[in-house]
C-alpha positions, 0 to 999 in steps of 0.5 A: 932781385933776379940774382937773389932768386937764381941763387936761392934756386941753385941753393935749393937744387944743391940741397935736394941733390945732397939729401937724395938717397937710395931709399927715398920714401913717400911722406905725403900726398896732395890732391889738386885743386883742394876745392872743387866747384861745379856749376851747370852741366857743361862744367868740369874739373880735372884733378891731379894727385901729387906725392912727395918723397922725403928727399923733396922729389915730387911724383905725379901719381894720379893714375896710381892713386885710389880716388873715391867720391863720398857721394857718387850721385852728385858727380861722376869721375871719368879718369881724372875729370869730374862732371856734375850730376846733381846739386849738393856737397861732397868730398873726393878722397885720394889714397896712395901708399897709405897717405891720404888727402881730400878735396871738398866738392860743391855742385850747383845748377847741375841740370842747367845748360849755360848758353854759349858765350862769346867772351867766355867760350869763343874768345878763349878759343882764339887765345888758345889757337894763337889767333890774337897774338902779336905775330898773328891777327893780334898785331897792330895792323892784323894779318891778311886783312883781319885784325883781333885785339891783342890777347883779347883785350877788346872783345866788343871790337873783336865781335864787330870785326868777326860778325859785321866788318865784312858781312858774310865773308867770315861767318855763314849762319846759313851754313856754319861749317862753310864760314871762313872762320871755320874753314881757315882754322881747320885747314880746309882753305889756305891760311897763312897761319896754317891749321889751328885745330882739328874739325872734331876738336872741342875748339871747332865744336865751340865755334860751330855751336856759337854759329849755329846759335846765330853768333850771339853777343853776350846780353850783358857784361860777363864777369872778369877774370881776377886770377889764374891758379896753376897746379901743382904749385911746384914740382921737383922731378927726378930723372929724364922722362919723369912727367908732371901734368899741370892744370889751370883754373880761372877765378872770376869776379862773381866768385865762380871758377873754371877749369881752363886747362884746355884753354890756357896757353902753357909755356916753359922758360927752359925747354932744355930742362922742362918742356911742356905740351899745349895740354900742360904735360911737362916731361923732365929733360936735362938737369936744371930749373924752369918756370912753367907758366899758364896764360889766360886772357891777360893773366899769366901765372908761373910755378917753379920746376926743378929737374934732378938727375936720377940717383937710383932706379930702386926708388918708389915710383 
């Protein structure tokens, strides 16, 4: 099966190179995700706009595309991110070089403030920071006397170890910023794993909010993640230095979804051709094929990326 996949990938690459021409033209544009659901005032959704040429090459045109909301009273658009403003339904229209695409938007409970959640908010910080991997505190015996479940498979066990196992050593509810959990992660005290994130990062702010609220556990089980979507579904980049932003979205058992681009772990299986940053920005390097993956909780999804040599500098970018 792997051999067949490799042969198909090589054949596709050869076909794309063979059909590439100096006058490659845009043939379509697509906005991702194609459907957007915003719930509570803390929610958000990043978008990307991808154009496709007649030779199969794809272009991230998010910054160049014209993006408009049918009803700007329901949500606001800041750069490429949507935030809820009022309940209702509307559409997001994009246009690039005469080609158009649209996404449906639904906003619910726009004024509601969702309480901080240990499983939905705090646990993903440990995943993103690499704290619960097998090479760190997620090892069978933990590290430096502190153990977390591998990739967060046991949130209740993790909650106990963080809040109860050593009393006030790991958390300090009287002064959250002085919690060992905070000081080690932000590099204020020696930490074998080094600094994991900045004091002004969204990750540290999430932990501090949780501690400020008394480090609560979830009152009832939170909906499980049933799948992760990675956008765009594929990419064909031409020339070293071409970029493509990837975004990830989690789907939950209660029918809701959530933008997890800042919480997922992005990985490329071929850094020589398609290295990707922690925030999902892929930059084309050497010619080749790769699979870009996004990992969130115990789910991993991957999409194909191809990097082709630049044939001409006169093509539309």
